[in-house]
N, C-alpha and C positions, 0 to 999 in steps of 0.2 A: 368687463374686459371681452367677454364672449360675443357682447351686443355690439362692440365697435370693432372686434377684431378682423372681420371680413373688409371694412372700409376705411378704417383710419390711413393706411398708407396711400390708398387711392387719393384720398381728401388732401393729403399733404402735397399731391402733386400741383394742386393750385396755387399752394404758396411759391413753388418753384417757377410756374408759369408767370406769377405776379412779379416775382423779382427780374425774371428773363424779359419781360416785357418791358419794365422800367428801364431796365439797362439799354435795351436794344432802341426803345422809343423815344425815352428822356434820358439820356447819359449824364446830363448836367444835373438833374435831379438826384440820379443814382451816386454820382460821385460827391455831390454836396450833403445830402442826407446820410448816406453810409459813412463818409469819413466823419461828419460831425457826431453821428451817434455809433460811434465805432464801438465803444464798450457796450452799450446796451444791446446792439445787434450781436455781439459775440456772446454776451449774456444769453439772447434769445437763442442761437444756434446750440448753445451748449445745454439750455434745457430742452430744446426740441430733439437732440440727440439721446439726452438722458431718458425722455418719454419714450423713444421708440425703443431703448434698451430695456426700460422696465417691462414694456408688453411682453417683449420676446423672451426675457430671462426669468419672468416669473413663474412659469411652468416647469422650469428645467430641473428643480429640486423640489421634494416634497415637503422639507422642513417648514415649520409655521413662520419661525423666525425669518427663513429667507423669503417667503411670500409677503411678509408682512413688510420685510425692509423694502420690497420692490412696489408694494402697494402705495407706500408712502412716498416714495421716489417719483412714481406716476402722478401722485396727486400735487405734490409741489410742482413738479414740472409745468404740469397743465395750468394750474394757478398762475405760476410766474409768467408763462407765455402769453395769457390772456392780458395780464397786467402790464406787462412790457408793450404789447401791441397796444394797448390804450394808452399808455403813457406816451408813446411816440406819436399817435393820433393828436392826443391833447397838445402837444407842442406844434405840432403841424397847423391845427387849427388857430391858436393864439399867435403863432409866428415865432419865428427865429432872428437871431443876430446874423442876417446875411448881409455882407458889405457889398461895395461896387462891383468887385471881381467875382460875384455870385459865389463866394466862398463863407464858411461860418467864421464868425468872429467872435465867439464867445467862448465858454468852457462846457465841457459835457454835464458837469454836475448842475448847472442851470435847468437841465431837462427835468430834474426832480423837483416839482414846484406844485403848488396847491390844485391847481388846474388840472395839470397832467396827471396827477394821482387821482385826482376826482374822475376823470375819464377814464383811468385805468381801472378804478373800482367798479365804475359803471359797465365796461367791458367785462370784467370778470363776472358780474352781476347776469349780464345778458347771455354770456356762454353757458353759466350754471343753469339758467333758467332752459336754454334752448337744450342743452345736454341731458338735462334730469328729465325733460318731458319725453326725450328720445329713449331714454332708459325705462321711463313707466311705459311707453308704448311696446317696448321689446321684452319686458321680464313677466315673471308670473310668480305665484306663492308668496312667500315671505319678503322677498326681495322687491316684488311688486308693491306690496303693502307698506314697505319702509320708502319706496320711491314715491308713494302718491303723497306721504308727509313732506317730503323733501322738494318736490314740485311747488307745493303751496308756498313753502319759505323761500325758495329761490324766485320765485313769481313776485313776492312781496318784495323782497330784496332788488330786485330789478327796478320795478315801479318806482320804489321809494328814491333809489340812486339817479334813476333817469330824471325824475322830476326835480330833483336837486341840482343835477347837471344842467337841465333845461334852463331854470332860473337864473343859475350861475351864469350861464352863457350869455342871457339875455341883457343881464346887467352889468357884466364886465367886459363883454367882447360884442358891442353892438354892431360892428362892422361885419360880423357873420351873417346878419339879418339884412344887409343891404341888397342882396340879389332878390329876395323875397318881396321887398318895399318897391323896388323897381318893377317887378314883374308879379303882381298880387295873385296871377293864376298860379304861381308855384306855392303857394300856400297849401295848395291841395295836398302835397307830397308829406308836410308834417300832420296835416290833418288826417291822411289816411294812415299814417303812422301811429298816431294818438290811437284812432279807431281799432286798428289791428292790435294794439298792445291790449286794449279793453276787451276785444273779442279774445284773446289768449287767456286772460285772467277769467273770463265768463265760461270757457270750454274747460279750462282746467279745474274749476270748480265743479263742474258737470261730469269729471273724469273722462272727456271725449279727446283722448290723447292724440290720436291721428289728425284730427283737425286742428287742435293746439299746436302740433308739431309743424302742420303746414303755414298757420299764421304766424307762428314764431318764425319760420322762414322767411314769410313776407315781411316780418318787422325789420329783420336783419336787412334784407335788401333795402327797404323803404329808408332806413337809417344811413346806410352807405349813399344812396342816392341824396338824401339831405346833406350829408358833409359835401358831396361833390358840387352841389350847387350852393353851397355856403363859401366854397373856395374858387370856383370858376371864374375867370380863366387862370387863375393862381394856382400853382401846384405847392409852393411854399410862399408863406408870406414873410416879408421882412419887416423887424420891429425897428429898425434904424431909419428906413425910408422906403416907402411905397415904390420908388423908382428901382429899388432893388429887387422887388418880387421875382420870384422864379415863375415863369408862366408856360402855358404850353406852346407858346410862340417861340420864346427865348430859348427854351430847354429842349426842342424838338430835334431829333435826329434829321438828317437829309432826307430829301423826298425818296431817294433811292432805298435808303434803309428803311423808312416806313412803308415803302411798296413791299418789300422783301418779307418784313415783319408781318405785314398784313396778309400775305399770301401764305406765310407759314401758319398763322393763326387761324385762316379760313379752313386749313386741313386739319391741323392739330385740334383745335377747340373742340369741333364736333365729334372726334374720335374719343376724347377725353370725356366728354359729357355722356356719350353712348355707351363706354365702359362704366362710368359710375351709375347711370342708370340700369346698366345690365346687373351690376353686383348688388344694387339695394334691392332690386327685384328678385333676385335669386335667394337672396338671405332675407326677404320679407317675413313677417310673422314673430312670434314669439321664441326666444332663444331657448334651446335645448341642450342640456350639458351631456356629453359623452367622453369616450377616452380621449378624445382630440381636443377637448377643452382646454382653455389657458389655465 
């Protein structure tokens, strides 16, 4: 907790920015996806709140049972947040029952399906690997020794789950590779992603955690780019009829709204990046425990 204490709340700002950008830039997607996935998103917000509460409340009392309770709350909330994000992503990738009115025509229980759960598990594995590398980079002593073992396990967990998800996608959802077939130059992105993952495993084995964290960050970025390529120009695929797909064209806000959002983003995003960079630079190095620790 002391390793992430100075940065966790700033990192959550990016979630707010993402939700706000979706609402302002593509209101149709916001309305369709958030209404269709109302229960999953409410669960997501609940776990997000409990995660924040767990971090802040843990150090308020010295009793072992109190701290253990909030440790469990924090762990469960973090795992469920990653799982829910992955489930949402899995459903976006495979498509949803979008009708001619661009509204969801199914039931929310349909979101709990094998592919969505598989993507959810892979997301948990990715975040576990990324987070454990960060902790190995920030800790020392007995906790560092423990983290070196955990990093090895989470890296293997991610490589296995990513491999399974990739083959599952190629076999059952061939449409996601159409864009790559149309423009072979785009194959550079998945190739770079695989090379980045391989480099993470190599650096983890050598205990070079700073470089491991950098390449883990690159891996996350490349995977997000892959998802964007797979979907473009669609934002939400319709399993009923491709004509009902929600695209960047039929879901975009007015030109005036997009212009205002671009201006706000051009001003606000660099400020958030600057703040994030400042915080990470200020609290660089190994964590030292003192009376202000969590």
